[in-house]
C-alpha positions as CSV (number, residue, x, y, z in Angstrom):
1,M,42.0,-12.8,-2.5
2,E,41.1,-16.1,-0.9
3,F,38.8,-16.6,2.1
4,F,40.3,-20.1,2.9
5,H,44.0,-20.7,3.3
6,S,43.7,-23.9,1.2
7,V,41.0,-25.4,-1.0
8,P,38.5,-27.1,1.3
9,R,37.3,-30.6,0.7
10,Y,33.6,-30.5,1.7
11,R,31.5,-33.3,0.1
12,F,28.7,-31.2,-1.2
13,M,27.4,-33.8,-3.6
14,A,27.0,-36.4,-0.9
15,V,24.0,-34.5,0.5
16,R,22.4,-33.5,-2.7
17,K,19.5,-35.8,-2.5
18,I,18.6,-34.5,1.0
19,C,18.8,-31.0,-0.6
20,Y,16.4,-32.1,-3.3
21,V,13.8,-33.0,-0.6
22,I,14.4,-29.7,1.1
23,S,14.0,-27.8,-2.2
24,A,10.8,-29.7,-3.0
25,L,9.3,-28.9,0.4
26,I,10.3,-25.2,0.0
27,I,8.7,-25.0,-3.5
28,V,5.5,-26.8,-2.4
29,G,5.3,-24.6,0.7
30,S,5.7,-21.5,-1.5
31,I,2.9,-22.6,-3.9
32,A,0.7,-23.4,-0.9
33,A,1.4,-20.0,0.7
34,E,0.6,-18.2,-2.5
35,A,-2.6,-20.3,-2.9
36,I,-3.8,-19.8,0.7
37,H,-2.6,-16.3,1.5
38,G,-1.8,-14.8,-1.9
39,L,0.6,-11.9,-2.4
40,N,-0.1,-8.6,-0.7
41,L,0.0,-6.7,-3.9
42,A,0.8,-3.0,-3.7
43,V,-1.3,-0.3,-5.2
44,D,1.2,-0.4,-8.1
45,F,-0.6,-3.6,-9.3
46,T,-4.1,-3.4,-7.8
47,G,-4.9,0.3,-8.3
48,G,-6.3,2.5,-5.5
49,V,-5.2,5.2,-3.1
50,V,-2.4,5.0,-0.6
51,I,-2.1,7.6,2.1
52,E,0.8,7.8,4.6
53,A,0.0,9.5,7.9
54,A,1.8,10.1,11.2
55,Y,0.3,10.3,14.6
56,T,1.8,12.1,17.6
57,G,1.8,8.9,19.7
58,T,1.4,5.2,19.1
59,A,-1.1,4.6,16.3
60,D,-4.5,3.1,17.2
61,L,-5.0,0.8,14.2
62,D,-8.4,-0.5,15.2
63,G,-9.6,3.0,16.0
64,T,-8.3,4.2,12.7
65,R,-10.1,1.4,10.8
66,N,-13.4,2.2,12.6
67,A,-13.1,5.9,11.9
68,L,-12.5,5.3,8.2
69,K,-15.4,2.8,8.0
70,S,-17.6,5.4,9.7
71,A,-16.5,7.9,7.0
72,G,-17.7,5.5,4.3
73,Y,-14.6,3.5,3.5
74,S,-15.7,-0.1,4.2
75,E,-12.9,-1.7,2.2
76,V,-9.8,-0.2,3.8
77,T,-6.5,-1.6,4.9
78,V,-4.6,0.1,7.8
79,Q,-1.1,-1.0,8.8
80,N,2.0,0.4,10.6
81,F,4.5,1.9,8.3
82,G,8.0,2.2,9.6
83,S,7.4,3.1,13.2
84,S,4.5,2.6,15.6
85,K,3.4,6.2,15.0
86,D,3.2,6.0,11.2
87,I,0.4,4.3,9.4
88,L,-0.3,3.4,5.8
89,V,-3.9,3.5,4.6
90,R,-4.9,1.7,1.4
91,L,-8.3,2.5,-0.2
92,P,-10.0,1.1,-3.3
93,P,-9.7,2.9,-6.6
94,L,-11.3,6.3,-6.9
95,G,-14.8,6.6,-8.2
96,E,-15.7,8.7,-11.3
97,K,-16.8,11.7,-9.2
98,E,-14.0,11.5,-6.6
99,S,-10.7,13.5,-6.7
100,P,-7.5,12.7,-4.9
101,N,-7.6,16.0,-3.0
102,A,-11.2,15.3,-1.8
103,V,-10.3,11.8,-0.7
104,T,-7.2,13.0,1.2
105,A,-9.2,15.7,3.0
106,K,-11.9,13.2,3.9
107,V,-9.4,10.7,5.2
108,E,-7.6,13.4,7.2
109,S,-10.9,14.5,8.8
110,A,-11.6,10.9,9.8
111,L,-8.1,10.4,11.3
112,Q,-8.4,13.6,13.2
113,A,-11.2,12.0,15.2
114,V,-8.5,9.5,16.4
115,D,-5.7,12.1,16.8
116,A,-6.3,15.8,16.3
117,S,-2.6,16.4,15.4
118,V,-2.4,13.7,12.7
119,Q,-0.3,14.7,9.7
120,I,-0.8,13.4,6.1
121,R,2.6,12.9,4.6
122,R,1.9,11.4,1.2
123,T,-0.9,10.5,-1.1
124,E,-0.5,8.2,-4.0
125,V,-3.2,7.3,-6.6
126,V,-3.0,4.6,-9.2
127,G,-5.9,3.8,-11.5
128,P,-7.2,0.2,-11.9
129,Q,-6.3,0.2,-15.6
130,V,-2.7,1.2,-14.8
131,G,-2.5,-1.5,-12.1
132,R,-3.6,-4.2,-14.6
133,E,-1.1,-3.0,-17.2
134,L,1.7,-3.2,-14.6
135,V,0.7,-6.7,-13.7
136,V,0.8,-7.7,-17.4
137,K,4.1,-5.9,-18.1
138,G,5.6,-7.4,-14.9
139,M,4.7,-10.9,-16.0
140,Q,6.0,-10.2,-19.5
141,A,9.3,-9.0,-18.1
142,M,9.7,-12.1,-16.0
143,A,8.8,-14.4,-19.0
144,I,11.2,-12.6,-21.3
145,T,14.0,-12.7,-18.7
146,V,13.5,-16.5,-18.2
147,L,13.4,-17.2,-22.0
148,L,16.6,-15.2,-22.7
149,I,18.3,-17.0,-19.9
150,L,17.2,-20.4,-21.2
151,L,18.5,-19.4,-24.7
152,Y,21.8,-18.5,-23.1
153,I,22.0,-21.8,-21.2
154,A,21.2,-23.7,-24.4
155,M,24.1,-22.0,-26.2
156,R,26.5,-22.2,-23.3
157,F,26.2,-25.7,-21.9
158,R,25.4,-29.3,-22.9
159,W,21.8,-30.3,-22.1
160,K,22.6,-32.1,-18.9
161,F,24.2,-28.9,-17.5
162,G,21.4,-26.8,-19.0
163,V,18.7,-28.8,-17.2
164,G,20.4,-28.2,-13.8
165,A,20.8,-24.5,-14.5
166,V,17.2,-24.1,-15.5
167,L,15.9,-25.8,-12.4
168,A,18.1,-23.7,-10.2
169,T,17.0,-20.5,-12.0
170,L,13.4,-21.4,-11.5
171,H,13.9,-22.5,-7.9
172,D,15.1,-19.2,-6.6
173,P,12.2,-16.9,-7.5
174,F,9.8,-19.4,-6.0
175,V,11.7,-19.1,-2.7
176,V,11.5,-15.3,-2.8
177,I,7.8,-15.1,-3.7
178,G,7.0,-17.7,-1.1
179,V,8.6,-15.7,1.7
180,F,6.5,-12.6,0.7
181,A,3.3,-14.8,0.6
182,L,4.1,-16.1,4.1
183,T,5.1,-12.8,5.7
184,G,2.4,-10.7,4.0
185,M,4.9,-8.0,3.1
186,T,3.8,-5.7,0.3
187,F,4.8,-6.9,-3.1
188,D,5.4,-3.9,-5.3
189,L,7.5,-2.9,-8.4
190,T,10.7,-2.7,-6.4
191,V,10.2,-6.3,-5.2
192,L,9.5,-7.4,-8.8
193,A,12.8,-5.8,-9.9
194,A,14.6,-7.7,-7.1
195,V,13.1,-11.0,-8.3
196,L,14.4,-10.3,-11.8
197,A,17.8,-9.4,-10.4
198,V,17.8,-12.7,-8.4
199,I,17.1,-14.6,-11.6
200,G,20.1,-13.1,-13.3
201,Y,22.2,-13.6,-10.2
202,S,21.2,-17.2,-10.1
203,I,22.4,-18.0,-13.6
204,N,25.6,-16.1,-13.0
205,E,26.4,-18.3,-9.9
206,T,25.6,-21.4,-11.8
207,V,27.9,-20.4,-14.7
208,V,30.8,-19.8,-12.4
209,V,30.5,-23.4,-10.9
210,F,29.9,-25.0,-14.2
211,D,32.9,-23.3,-15.9
212,R,35.1,-24.7,-13.1
213,V,33.6,-28.1,-13.7
214,R,34.4,-27.8,-17.4
215,E,38.0,-26.9,-16.6
216,L,38.5,-29.7,-14.1
217,F,37.0,-32.6,-16.1
218,P,39.9,-32.9,-18.6
219,V,42.6,-32.8,-15.8
220,M,40.7,-35.2,-13.4
221,R,39.9,-38.1,-15.7
222,T,40.8,-40.7,-13.1
223,E,38.4,-39.1,-10.6
224,T,34.6,-39.8,-10.4
225,P,32.3,-37.1,-11.7
226,E,31.1,-36.6,-8.1
227,Q,34.6,-35.8,-7.0
228,V,35.0,-33.3,-9.9
229,F,31.8,-31.5,-9.0
230,D,32.9,-31.4,-5.3
231,R,36.3,-30.0,-6.3
232,A,34.7,-27.4,-8.6
233,I,32.4,-26.1,-5.8
234,N,35.2,-26.1,-3.2
235,E,37.5,-24.2,-5.5
236,T,34.9,-21.5,-6.1
237,L,33.9,-21.4,-2.4
238,S,36.2,-18.6,-1.5
239,R,34.8,-16.4,-4.2
240,T,31.3,-17.3,-3.2
241,V,31.8,-16.5,0.5
242,I,33.5,-13.2,-0.2
243,T,31.1,-11.9,-2.8
244,K,28.0,-13.1,-0.9
245,V,29.1,-11.6,2.4
246,A,30.0,-8.3,0.7
247,T,26.7,-8.1,-1.1
248,L,24.7,-9.1,2.0
249,I,26.3,-6.3,4.0
250,V,24.9,-3.8,1.5
251,V,21.4,-5.3,1.1
252,V,21.0,-5.8,4.9
253,A,21.9,-2.2,5.4
254,L,19.4,-1.3,2.7
255,Y,16.7,-3.4,4.5
256,L,17.4,-1.9,7.9
257,F,18.0,1.7,7.0
258,G,16.6,2.3,3.5
259,G,13.1,3.1,4.7
260,E,9.8,1.4,4.3
261,S,9.7,1.9,0.6
262,L,12.9,-0.1,0.1
263,R,12.4,-2.7,2.8
264,G,10.7,-5.2,0.5
265,F,13.4,-4.8,-2.1
266,G,16.1,-5.4,0.5
267,L,14.3,-8.5,1.9
268,A,13.8,-10.0,-1.6
269,L,17.6,-9.6,-2.3
270,I,18.6,-11.1,1.1
271,V,16.4,-14.2,0.5
272,G,17.5,-14.3,-3.1
273,I,21.2,-14.3,-2.4
274,I,20.8,-17.1,0.2
275,A,18.7,-19.1,-2.2
276,V,21.1,-18.6,-5.1
277,T,24.1,-19.7,-3.1
278,Y,22.2,-22.9,-2.1
279,S,20.8,-23.7,-5.5
280,S,24.0,-23.2,-7.5
281,M,25.8,-25.7,-5.2
282,F,23.2,-28.3,-4.6
283,V,20.4,-28.0,-7.2
284,A,22.2,-27.1,-10.4
285,S,25.3,-29.2,-9.8
286,G,23.4,-32.1,-8.2
287,V,21.0,-32.4,-11.2
288,A,23.8,-32.1,-13.7
289,L,25.7,-34.9,-11.9
290,D,22.6,-37.2,-11.6
291,L,21.9,-36.8,-15.3
292,G,25.3,-38.5,-15.9
293,S,27.5,-35.6,-16.7
294,S,31.1,-36.6,-17.4
295,H,34.2,-35.4,-19.2
296,R,32.9,-36.9,-22.4
297,D,30.2,-34.2,-22.4
298,L,32.8,-31.5,-22.5
299,M,35.7,-32.8,-24.6
300,P,35.1,-32.6,-28.3
301,S,38.2,-34.6,-28.9
302,E,36.6,-37.7,-27.5
303,R,33.6,-37.7,-29.8
304,A,33.3,-40.4,-32.3
305,T,35.0,-39.4,-35.6
306,P,34.7,-41.1,-39.0
307,I,37.5,-43.7,-39.5
308,D,39.4,-43.5,-42.7
309,D,39.3,-46.4,-45.1
310,L,42.0,-48.9,-44.5
311,P,44.7,-49.0,-47.1
């Protein structure tokens, strides 16, 4: 199946340096957002109590905060959850003498002062030790994923291609995490899973383009490396458009209709798919080209071989 009737001739590599600047600005912006705002870590990582409640009418967030502070919860976060009637209350970790049932009852009593018909739908408790362990394990999972991908790149490509693939692979998670830092959306275990999926998705896209580059270099010896890279990207463009649109349809539906618990996961994948498409075309390929990649890097037959002694 082809999206285009014929192979397009877009000059992707002609704008690669502009894309370098855009990527640098995005990464710097992501780092700044994380430094200034930080990530809104879910109770999965921080530990604490999460209570989901539903009012009969539009939730009064300020009134709910004041009611909970009057009940003794000074460090409390209250936000809408799904609809304007639903709220999510986040409390610090339980004390030694507190029980989940007692905290739920106390919170419900406080919320009834705002709306007598309020309903408690869910209570989730995560200890601080468990939260710290999840942070450590999450970082370990990301580190192991990146290391294994780097090992694969080292075995699969020459170093010039490998550098481009590594930069593209590191570029995409920065974009996703930066979006979450800017928007303040909750960063939980499902989002971390999406970030890991984006890393794998990124290297897959880069491999597709680089494999086509490797196929074209031997048959386009008279063309410049820039023309070869452009041709490779254009020849894989139909596949890129079809697969990305099909995947985006699924993840957008997941974001819109999957409920609040999957909204972060869907957003991370939406941003990741867009970032992966961009980086595989401009970052990975552009860096490999600017490092001087040519058909000599991919054709063993052209390497220098010992010359037999003359007769």
